C-alpha positions as CSV (number, residue, x, y, z in Angstrom):
1,M,62.8,18.6,-43.2
2,Q,60.1,16.2,-44.6
3,V,57.5,14.7,-42.7
4,I,56.0,11.5,-43.3
5,A,52.8,9.7,-42.1
6,T,52.2,5.9,-42.0
7,A,49.3,4.1,-43.3
8,G,48.2,0.6,-43.4
9,H,46.2,-2.4,-41.5
10,V,46.5,-2.6,-37.7
11,D,49.1,-4.8,-36.3
12,H,51.0,-5.0,-39.7
13,G,54.2,-3.3,-38.0
14,K,53.9,0.4,-38.9
15,S,54.7,1.8,-35.4
16,T,57.8,-0.8,-35.2
17,L,59.4,0.7,-38.6
18,V,59.2,3.7,-37.1
19,R,60.9,2.7,-33.9
20,L,63.7,1.1,-35.6
21,L,64.3,3.9,-38.0
22,T,64.3,6.5,-35.1
23,G,65.2,4.8,-32.1
24,M,62.0,6.5,-30.7
25,E,59.0,5.4,-29.0
26,P,55.9,6.7,-30.9
27,D,53.1,5.2,-29.0
28,R,52.8,7.9,-26.5
29,W,49.8,6.3,-23.9
30,E,50.7,3.2,-21.2
31,Q,47.9,1.7,-22.6
32,E,49.3,1.7,-26.3
33,R,52.4,0.0,-25.1
34,R,50.7,-2.2,-23.1
35,R,48.4,-3.6,-26.0
36,G,50.6,-3.2,-28.4
37,L,47.8,-0.6,-30.8
38,T,48.5,2.2,-31.9
39,I,45.3,4.4,-30.6
40,D,46.0,8.2,-31.7
41,L,48.9,10.0,-33.3
42,G,52.4,9.2,-32.5
43,F,55.5,11.7,-33.3
44,A,59.4,10.2,-33.7
45,W,62.2,11.6,-35.8
46,T,65.6,11.0,-37.4
47,T,68.4,11.9,-39.9
48,L,68.8,9.7,-43.2
49,P,72.0,9.1,-44.8
50,G,73.2,12.5,-46.1
51,G,71.9,14.4,-43.3
52,L,68.1,14.9,-44.3
53,E,65.9,15.1,-41.1
54,V,62.5,13.3,-41.4
55,A,59.9,13.2,-38.9
56,F,56.9,10.6,-38.6
57,V,53.7,10.7,-37.8
58,D,52.8,7.3,-37.0
59,V,48.7,6.6,-37.1
60,P,46.6,3.9,-35.6
61,G,45.4,1.0,-38.1
62,H,42.2,0.1,-36.4
63,E,39.1,0.3,-37.7
64,R,37.8,2.2,-34.9
65,F,40.3,4.8,-35.1
66,V,40.0,5.8,-38.9
67,P,39.5,9.7,-37.8
68,N,42.6,10.0,-35.8
69,M,44.3,8.3,-38.3
70,L,43.0,10.8,-41.1
71,A,43.8,13.8,-38.5
72,G,48.0,12.3,-39.1
73,V,47.6,12.0,-43.1
74,G,45.5,15.2,-43.8
75,P,48.4,17.6,-43.5
76,V,51.1,15.6,-44.5
77,P,52.6,15.4,-48.1
78,A,54.0,11.7,-48.4
79,V,53.3,8.4,-46.8
80,L,55.0,5.0,-46.0
81,F,52.4,2.4,-46.6
82,V,52.9,-1.1,-44.4
83,V,51.6,-4.2,-45.7
84,A,52.5,-7.3,-43.8
85,A,54.3,-10.2,-46.0
86,D,52.6,-13.0,-44.1
87,E,48.9,-11.5,-44.0
88,G,48.7,-9.2,-47.3
89,W,46.4,-7.0,-48.2
90,M,43.4,-6.5,-45.7
91,P,40.4,-4.4,-45.0
92,Q,42.1,-1.4,-43.5
93,S,44.8,-1.5,-46.3
94,T,42.0,-0.9,-48.3
95,E,40.2,2.1,-46.4
96,H,43.7,3.7,-46.1
97,L,44.3,3.8,-49.8
98,Q,40.8,4.9,-50.3
99,A,41.6,7.8,-47.7
100,L,45.3,8.7,-49.6
101,G,43.1,8.8,-52.3
102,A,40.8,11.0,-51.7
103,L,42.9,13.4,-50.0
104,G,45.3,13.6,-53.3
105,V,48.2,12.3,-51.5
106,R,50.4,10.6,-54.5
107,H,53.7,10.5,-52.8
108,V,53.9,6.8,-51.5
109,L,56.7,4.2,-50.5
110,L,55.6,0.8,-50.0
111,A,56.9,-1.3,-47.3
112,V,56.0,-5.0,-46.9
113,T,57.2,-6.0,-43.4
114,R,57.8,-9.5,-41.8
115,C,59.5,-11.0,-44.6
116,D,61.4,-13.1,-42.4
117,L,58.0,-14.8,-41.6
118,A,56.8,-15.4,-45.2
119,D,57.7,-14.8,-49.2
120,P,57.4,-11.0,-49.4
121,E,56.9,-11.2,-52.9
122,P,53.2,-11.9,-53.3
123,A,51.9,-9.3,-50.8
124,R,54.1,-6.7,-52.6
125,Q,52.8,-7.8,-55.7
126,Q,49.1,-7.3,-54.5
127,A,49.8,-4.1,-52.6
128,L,51.1,-2.6,-56.2
129,A,48.8,-3.7,-57.9
130,R,46.0,-2.2,-55.7
131,I,47.9,1.1,-55.2
132,E,48.1,1.4,-59.3
133,A,44.3,0.6,-59.8
134,A,43.8,3.4,-57.1
135,G,45.6,5.8,-59.4
136,L,48.4,6.3,-56.8
137,G,50.8,4.1,-58.6
138,P,53.2,3.0,-59.5
139,V,54.9,3.6,-56.9
140,D,58.5,2.5,-55.1
141,S,58.3,-0.3,-52.8
142,V,60.8,-1.9,-50.2
143,T,60.4,-5.5,-48.3
144,V,61.8,-5.1,-44.5
145,S,62.0,-7.4,-40.9
146,G,60.8,-5.5,-38.1
147,R,62.0,-8.2,-36.0
148,T,65.3,-8.7,-37.7
149,G,66.3,-5.3,-39.0
150,E,66.7,-6.9,-42.3
151,G,65.8,-4.5,-45.5
152,L,66.0,-1.3,-42.7
153,D,68.7,0.1,-45.4
154,R,66.8,-0.5,-48.2
155,L,64.0,1.4,-46.4
156,R,66.1,4.4,-45.4
157,A,67.2,4.4,-49.4
158,G,63.5,4.1,-50.0
159,L,62.8,7.4,-48.1
160,L,65.3,9.4,-49.3
161,R,63.8,8.9,-52.7
162,L,60.2,8.8,-51.7
163,V,61.1,12.8,-50.3
164,G,63.4,13.7,-53.1
165,A,60.2,13.5,-55.3
166,L,58.5,15.7,-53.3
167,P,57.7,19.3,-54.3
168,P,59.2,22.2,-52.8
169,A,57.4,23.9,-49.9
170,D,56.6,27.6,-50.0
171,P,58.4,29.4,-47.2
172,D,56.6,32.8,-47.7
173,A,53.1,31.0,-48.2
174,D,50.4,32.2,-45.5
175,V,50.3,29.6,-42.4
176,R,47.9,27.5,-41.7
177,L,48.8,25.0,-39.0
178,W,46.3,22.2,-38.3
179,V,46.4,21.3,-34.6
180,D,47.2,17.7,-33.9
181,R,47.9,17.6,-30.3
182,S,47.1,20.6,-27.2
183,F,48.6,20.2,-24.1
184,S,50.1,22.5,-21.0
185,I,53.5,22.5,-19.4
186,V,53.8,24.1,-16.2
187,G,55.8,27.4,-16.7
188,A,55.3,27.4,-19.9
189,G,51.4,27.5,-20.6
190,T,49.3,26.0,-23.7
191,V,51.6,23.9,-26.4
192,V,50.3,22.6,-29.7
193,T,52.1,20.8,-32.0
194,G,51.4,19.8,-35.9
195,T,52.4,19.4,-39.2
196,L,53.8,22.9,-41.0
197,A,52.9,22.4,-44.8
198,A,53.5,26.0,-45.8
199,G,54.9,29.4,-44.7
200,T,57.3,30.3,-42.4
201,L,56.7,30.5,-38.0
202,R,58.6,32.7,-36.1
203,A,58.8,33.4,-32.3
204,E,57.3,36.5,-31.0
205,T,55.0,37.0,-33.9
206,E,51.3,37.1,-34.0
207,L,48.9,34.2,-35.0
208,Q,45.3,34.0,-35.5
209,L,42.9,31.2,-33.9
210,A,41.0,29.6,-36.8
211,S,38.1,28.5,-34.3
212,T,37.5,32.1,-32.5
213,G,39.4,34.6,-34.5
214,A,41.3,35.6,-31.5
215,A,44.9,36.7,-31.5
216,V,47.5,34.7,-30.0
217,R,51.1,35.0,-29.8
218,V,54.1,32.8,-30.5
219,R,56.0,32.7,-27.2
220,R,58.6,29.6,-28.2
221,L,59.0,27.6,-31.3
222,Q,60.5,23.6,-30.9
223,T,61.2,21.3,-33.9
224,L,62.4,17.6,-33.5
225,G,63.0,18.8,-29.7
226,R,65.2,21.9,-30.4
227,D,64.1,25.0,-29.5
228,T,64.4,27.4,-32.4
229,P,63.5,30.9,-33.4
230,E,62.2,29.9,-37.0
231,V,60.6,27.1,-38.5
232,R,60.2,26.6,-42.3
233,A,57.8,24.2,-44.1
234,V,57.4,21.8,-44.0
235,A,58.3,20.7,-40.8
236,R,56.9,19.2,-37.6
237,V,56.7,21.9,-34.9
238,A,55.5,22.5,-31.4
239,V,54.0,26.0,-30.6
240,N,54.3,27.7,-27.1
241,L,51.3,30.0,-26.9
242,R,50.5,33.3,-25.0
243,G,46.6,34.4,-24.9
244,V,44.8,31.0,-25.3
245,E,44.1,28.2,-22.5
246,Q,44.8,24.9,-23.4
247,H,41.2,23.9,-23.2
248,A,40.5,26.6,-25.8
249,I,42.4,25.1,-28.4
250,G,42.4,21.4,-29.8
251,R,43.3,18.8,-32.6
252,G,41.1,20.2,-35.6
253,D,41.7,23.9,-34.8
254,A,44.4,25.9,-36.8
255,L,46.8,28.8,-36.4
256,L,46.3,31.2,-39.2
257,T,48.5,34.0,-40.7
258,P,46.2,37.0,-39.4
259,G,43.9,38.3,-41.7
260,G,45.3,36.0,-44.5
261,W,42.5,33.6,-44.1
262,L,38.7,33.3,-44.9
263,T,36.5,30.8,-42.4
264,T,33.9,29.5,-44.1
265,A,30.7,27.1,-43.4
266,E,29.4,26.4,-46.9
267,V,31.5,25.3,-49.5
268,D,30.6,24.2,-53.1
269,V,32.9,21.2,-54.1
270,A,33.9,18.6,-57.0
271,L,33.3,15.3,-55.7
272,R,36.1,12.7,-56.3
273,G,36.3,8.9,-56.2
274,D,39.3,7.3,-54.4
275,D,40.7,6.7,-58.0
276,G,40.5,10.8,-59.0
277,A,37.7,10.2,-61.0
278,T,34.4,12.1,-60.8
279,A,32.2,10.5,-58.3
280,D,28.4,10.8,-58.4
281,I,26.9,10.4,-55.1
282,G,23.3,11.9,-56.1
283,E,22.2,8.2,-57.2
284,R,22.8,6.8,-53.7
285,P,19.8,6.3,-52.2
286,D,21.5,4.7,-48.8
287,L,23.5,8.2,-48.3
288,P,23.1,9.9,-45.4
289,R,22.6,13.7,-45.6
290,E,24.9,14.1,-42.5
291,L,28.4,12.8,-43.2
292,V,31.9,14.1,-41.8
293,L,34.2,15.8,-43.5
294,H,37.8,15.4,-42.9
295,V,40.4,18.2,-43.8
296,G,43.7,18.8,-42.4
297,S,43.4,17.5,-38.8
298,A,39.9,18.6,-38.5
299,S,36.9,16.3,-38.5
300,V,33.5,18.3,-39.1
301,A,30.0,17.1,-39.1
302,T,28.4,18.2,-42.6
303,R,25.0,18.4,-44.8
304,I,25.6,17.3,-48.0
305,R,23.4,18.8,-50.9
306,P,24.3,17.1,-54.1
307,L,23.8,19.6,-57.1
308,G,24.4,17.6,-60.2
309,V,26.8,14.7,-61.2
310,G,30.3,15.4,-59.3
311,S,29.4,18.3,-57.3
312,A,27.6,18.9,-54.3
313,R,27.2,22.1,-51.4
314,L,28.6,21.0,-48.3
315,R,27.2,23.1,-45.0
316,L,29.4,22.3,-42.0
317,A,28.8,22.6,-38.6
318,R,31.3,24.8,-37.8
319,P,33.2,27.4,-39.7
320,L,37.0,26.2,-41.0
321,P,40.0,27.7,-42.5
322,L,39.3,26.9,-46.1
323,R,40.8,27.7,-49.7
324,V,39.9,26.8,-53.1
325,G,41.8,24.0,-54.3
326,D,41.9,22.4,-50.8
327,R,41.6,18.6,-50.8
328,A,39.5,17.1,-48.2
329,L,37.3,13.5,-48.2
330,L,33.7,13.0,-46.8
331,R,33.1,9.9,-44.7
332,D,30.2,7.9,-43.7
333,P,31.1,7.2,-39.8
334,G,28.1,5.1,-39.3
335,R,29.1,2.6,-42.4
336,H,32.8,2.7,-42.0
337,R,33.7,4.0,-45.3
338,I,34.8,6.8,-47.4
339,V,32.1,8.5,-49.6
340,A,34.2,10.6,-51.8
341,G,36.9,13.2,-52.1
342,V,36.8,16.6,-52.3
343,D,38.0,19.6,-54.3
344,V,37.0,22.8,-52.9
345,L,35.7,25.2,-55.7
346,D,33.9,28.2,-54.1
347,V,34.6,29.1,-50.1
348,T,31.5,32.0,-50.8
349,P,29.1,30.3,-52.8
350,P,25.8,32.5,-54.1
351,E,22.2,31.2,-52.4
352,L,20.3,28.6,-54.4
353,R,16.9,30.4,-54.4
354,R,15.3,30.2,-57.9
355,R,13.7,26.8,-59.5
356,G,16.5,25.3,-61.0
357,A,19.3,27.1,-59.3
358,A,20.7,24.0,-58.2
359,R,21.0,22.4,-61.7
360,S,22.6,25.9,-62.7
361,R,25.1,25.9,-60.0
362,A,26.2,22.4,-61.3
363,A,27.0,23.3,-64.6
364,E,29.0,26.4,-63.5
365,L,31.2,24.2,-60.9
366,A,31.5,21.4,-63.7
367,A,33.5,24.2,-65.8
368,L,35.5,24.8,-62.8
369,T,36.6,21.4,-62.1
370,D,39.9,21.1,-62.9
371,A,40.4,24.7,-64.5
372,P,43.5,26.8,-63.7
373,A,43.2,29.1,-60.6
374,Q,43.3,32.1,-62.7
375,A,40.1,31.0,-64.5
376,V,38.5,29.9,-61.2
377,A,39.4,33.6,-59.7
378,E,37.9,35.4,-62.8
379,A,34.7,33.2,-62.3
380,V,34.6,33.9,-58.8
381,L,34.7,37.7,-59.6
382,L,32.1,37.6,-62.4
383,R,29.6,36.2,-59.8
384,R,30.8,38.5,-56.8
385,R,31.3,41.9,-59.2
386,F,33.5,43.3,-57.0
387,A,36.2,42.2,-54.2
388,T,39.4,43.2,-53.3
389,T,42.7,41.4,-53.8
390,G,43.0,40.8,-50.2
391,E,39.7,39.2,-50.4
392,L,40.5,36.7,-53.9
393,H,44.0,35.9,-51.6
394,S,42.2,34.6,-48.9
395,M,39.8,32.3,-50.8
396,G,42.9,30.9,-52.2
397,L,42.7,32.9,-55.7
398,P,45.4,34.8,-57.8
399,E,44.6,38.6,-58.8
400,A,41.8,39.1,-61.0
401,G,39.9,41.8,-63.1
402,E,40.6,45.6,-63.3
403,P,41.6,47.9,-60.5
404,V,38.4,50.5,-59.7
405,G,39.5,52.0,-56.8
406,D,39.3,51.3,-53.1
407,G,41.8,48.5,-53.5
408,L,38.8,47.0,-55.1
409,R,39.0,45.3,-58.7
410,V,36.1,44.3,-61.2
411,H,35.3,41.8,-63.7
412,P,35.6,43.6,-67.2
413,S,32.6,42.3,-68.6
414,V,30.7,43.5,-65.1
415,W,32.4,47.2,-66.0
416,R,31.3,47.1,-69.4
417,E,27.7,46.4,-68.4
418,L,27.9,49.0,-65.9
419,L,29.1,51.9,-68.1
420,D,26.2,51.1,-70.1
421,S,24.0,51.2,-67.0
422,V,25.3,54.5,-65.6
423,R,24.3,56.4,-68.9
424,V,20.8,55.1,-68.6
425,V,20.1,56.0,-64.9
426,V,21.7,59.4,-65.7
427,D,18.9,60.0,-68.9
428,Q,16.0,58.5,-67.1
429,W,16.9,60.8,-64.1
430,R,16.7,63.8,-66.0
431,E,13.3,62.4,-67.3
432,D,11.9,61.8,-63.6
433,H,13.5,64.8,-62.3
434,P,13.6,67.8,-64.7
435,L,14.4,70.4,-62.1
436,E,18.1,68.3,-60.8
437,S,21.1,68.8,-62.6
438,G,22.0,64.8,-62.4
439,V,21.8,62.0,-60.4
440,P,23.3,62.3,-56.5
441,V,26.1,60.1,-56.4
442,E,24.8,58.0,-53.7
443,A,21.9,57.2,-55.7
444,V,24.0,56.1,-58.6
445,R,25.9,54.0,-56.1
446,R,22.7,52.1,-54.4
447,R,20.9,51.7,-57.8
448,L,24.0,49.9,-59.7
449,R,24.9,48.1,-56.1
450,L,28.5,49.8,-56.3
451,P,30.6,48.8,-53.2
452,T,31.8,52.5,-52.5
453,I,31.2,56.3,-53.6
454,D,34.6,56.3,-54.9
455,V,33.9,53.5,-57.3
456,A,30.6,55.2,-58.5
457,V,32.7,58.6,-59.1
458,R,35.1,56.1,-61.3
459,L,32.4,54.7,-63.3
460,A,31.2,57.8,-64.2
461,G,34.4,59.4,-65.5
462,A,34.7,55.9,-67.5
463,A,31.3,56.9,-68.7
464,S,32.5,60.3,-69.8
465,L,29.8,61.8,-67.1
466,P,31.0,65.0,-64.9
467,V,30.7,64.7,-61.6
468,L,29.4,68.4,-60.1
469,D,28.6,69.1,-56.7
470,G,28.0,65.3,-55.7
471,R,25.9,64.7,-58.9
472,V,26.6,62.8,-61.9
473,C,25.3,64.7,-64.9
474,A,24.9,64.5,-68.5
475,P,27.9,65.3,-70.5
476,G,28.2,69.4,-72.0
477,R,24.8,70.3,-70.7
478,R,22.9,72.6,-68.3
479,A,20.0,71.3,-66.4
480,A,17.1,71.4,-68.9
481,L,14.4,73.7,-66.8
482,P,10.6,73.5,-67.7
483,A,9.6,76.5,-69.5
484,P,7.2,78.3,-66.6
485,V,10.3,78.1,-64.5
486,E,12.5,79.8,-67.3
487,A,9.6,82.5,-67.6
488,A,9.9,83.1,-63.9
489,L,14.0,83.4,-64.0
490,A,14.0,85.8,-66.8
491,A,11.8,87.9,-64.9
492,L,13.5,88.0,-61.6
493,T,16.7,88.3,-63.8
494,A,15.6,91.3,-65.2
495,A,14.4,92.8,-62.1
496,L,17.8,92.0,-60.2
497,R,19.7,93.6,-63.3
498,D,17.8,97.1,-62.6
499,A,18.6,96.4,-59.0
500,P,21.0,94.0,-58.1
501,F,20.4,93.7,-54.6
502,A,16.7,94.0,-54.1
503,A,16.4,90.6,-53.8
504,P,12.6,89.7,-53.8
505,D,10.9,88.3,-50.4
506,A,8.9,85.4,-50.0
507,A,5.9,86.8,-51.6
508,G,7.7,87.9,-54.6
509,L,8.9,84.5,-55.3
510,A,5.6,83.1,-54.5
511,E,4.4,85.3,-56.9
512,L,6.6,84.6,-59.5
513,R,5.8,81.0,-58.8
514,L,9.4,80.0,-57.6
515,G,9.2,77.6,-54.9
516,A,12.2,75.8,-53.0
517,R,12.3,72.9,-55.9
518,E,12.4,75.5,-58.6
519,L,15.0,77.9,-57.2
520,A,17.4,74.8,-56.1
521,A,17.3,73.8,-59.5
522,A,18.1,77.2,-60.9
523,V,21.1,77.2,-58.3
524,R,22.5,73.9,-59.3
525,A,22.1,75.1,-62.9
526,G,24.4,78.2,-62.0
527,R,21.4,80.8,-62.8
528,L,21.1,82.1,-59.3
529,L,23.3,82.8,-56.5
530,K,21.8,81.6,-53.0
531,V,22.8,84.1,-50.2
532,A,20.5,82.5,-47.6
533,D,17.4,81.1,-46.9
534,G,15.2,82.8,-49.4
535,V,17.8,85.6,-50.3
536,F,18.7,84.9,-53.9
537,L,20.8,87.1,-56.7
538,L,22.3,86.8,-59.9
539,P,25.2,84.5,-60.1
540,D,27.5,87.4,-60.0
541,G,25.8,89.1,-57.2
542,A,28.6,88.7,-54.3
543,A,31.3,90.0,-57.0
544,R,29.2,93.0,-57.7
545,A,28.9,93.7,-54.0
546,G,32.3,93.7,-53.2
547,E,33.0,96.1,-56.3
548,V,30.3,98.6,-54.9
549,L,32.0,98.2,-50.9
550,A,35.3,98.8,-52.3
551,E,34.2,102.3,-53.0
552,L,33.3,103.0,-49.2
553,P,35.7,104.7,-46.7
554,Q,37.1,101.7,-44.7
555,P,36.2,100.7,-42.4
556,F,32.5,100.7,-42.9
557,T,29.3,99.8,-41.0
558,L,26.5,97.4,-41.9
559,S,24.2,100.6,-42.5
560,Q,26.8,102.3,-44.8
561,A,27.2,98.9,-46.7
562,R,23.5,98.7,-46.8
563,Q,22.9,101.9,-48.2
564,A,25.8,101.4,-50.7
565,L,24.0,98.4,-52.2
566,R,20.5,99.9,-51.9
567,T,19.0,96.7,-50.2
568,T,17.2,96.1,-47.1
569,R,18.9,94.3,-43.7
570,R,17.4,91.4,-44.8
571,V,19.6,91.0,-47.6
572,A,22.5,93.0,-46.1
573,V,23.4,91.0,-43.3
574,P,23.6,87.6,-45.0
575,L,25.3,89.1,-47.9
576,L,28.2,90.9,-45.9
577,E,28.4,87.2,-43.9
578,L,28.6,85.4,-47.4
579,L,31.5,87.8,-48.1
580,D,33.2,87.1,-44.8
581,R,33.1,83.6,-45.5
582,R,34.9,84.1,-48.9
583,G,37.6,86.2,-47.5
584,V,36.1,89.5,-49.6
585,T,35.5,91.3,-46.5
586,E,37.0,91.3,-42.9
587,R,34.5,91.6,-39.6
588,L,36.6,93.6,-37.2
589,P,35.9,93.6,-33.3
590,D,33.9,96.8,-33.1
591,D,31.4,95.3,-35.8
592,T,32.7,97.4,-38.6
593,R,34.1,95.8,-42.1
594,R,36.8,96.4,-44.1
595,M,37.8,95.0,-47.9
596,R,40.9,92.6,-47.2
597,T,42.7,93.9,-50.2
598,A,42.5,97.4,-48.8
599,S,45.3,99.1,-47.1
600,T,45.4,99.3,-43.3
């Protein structure tokens, strides 16, 4: 299937052509049929020669209903542009053409109607010239009469050529179904309709509501009046939903692939004229700061901040599911004019705080305008430093950078800078904390603004900095302890060599001027073994205790162990508990112990 929208001035015969082609009445309201004036979107479909199904979105032509027209054209890839032979080019022809140019619609068939009332050639030549001047042409054209049916076969052939030139849709893409109609059916519940431009919808699958993030489930699907378990783009589709009331979803909302889209209320954009050229709106003194952004079927009040020639920052009144590369337009509803087309360049733009930041940002955006998607992804990653593949995908960007664990990717130049920075952090930490063997990994993460601990560990490894006991250390070096601490440790070491288990008490440690920080540094450096608070032995103290206790008759009591070790209860109790935890000894129900390696 393909979907085609109509466009053109009011009363030039758009609905008449749709009615002739499909045999269906596109005007849904009684008021529209009574007045002969399309007010809202109409929908109809037919099968062209060769079996190709085509759905039509019929849009109003009156200037009062341009927002409705834009809602219908926004998600549609091709347009049937209608001009009457007896009236020729008219004001709304111009605004509709400007809208198509701003939205980037390049697949157009011109139909000159009422050829039974006037020679169609002058109107055809005039319209073709206008369309080509707007950057949409040259386009195919046909002449037709809605009253007599003359040229209807030419119109069908032209439509076949039009849809034959359309690029294929991606059925595997993430779904973003812009809602153009919402209603309720008794016994079925909420139903929404829209043009599925990419992706595939399936019954009994879950979608996400763009406006609230709520999960909704597809109950049934229908296309061209037929129930179906699956709909592939491009298609007109009606979706019967569970999990949402009809009043909670309406035109301008969207159904999304869960987790696949980023909703944003602030974007940086390139501005285009209706001919596709760069538009500079910063020089317009009459430009209001609040416009309306039209994208898909949505129309959202938007404050605009020009950044430079051809670029601006948009702040939306409500978040929308947007991606880099989306096309939209800005309209001034007060003056009934289209201000500019919009190319979305960044959906997570940086804050502009410093003086001159807007000018600098404009230069960055100028480099991104018309750049390949890969280059945009690299630029966004460079600014963000880290991003997951999923985050890049939700922005509409391809995979970029290098993997660094935890699903994160980093720009190569950022990683190179971080490798230098982490070495500087370690060196500076050693100067500021001489008693510590290295920098706590968490401190490295905070100082370098790294996203996770795992990334900090990977960064240390890439910089050839070992991570020991949760600290990033300088390679191949033990902690350099100050001379007074080294002297105190030498004295303590000598005493413990003579009496390995006679750990000095608090007074003895204080006499040696070994406080808590000095003792902790000695433990980290592997110079002492901490048995318990205030109890320190040489590093091989536990192993030597095991050797002594193995010589005792098994099992043995605490008193027997204390005597064999020639130490006090203050030392023996925590030392035995340490040996229990290490599996060297085993505590029995009667509070005696035995060596785990001894025979039972």
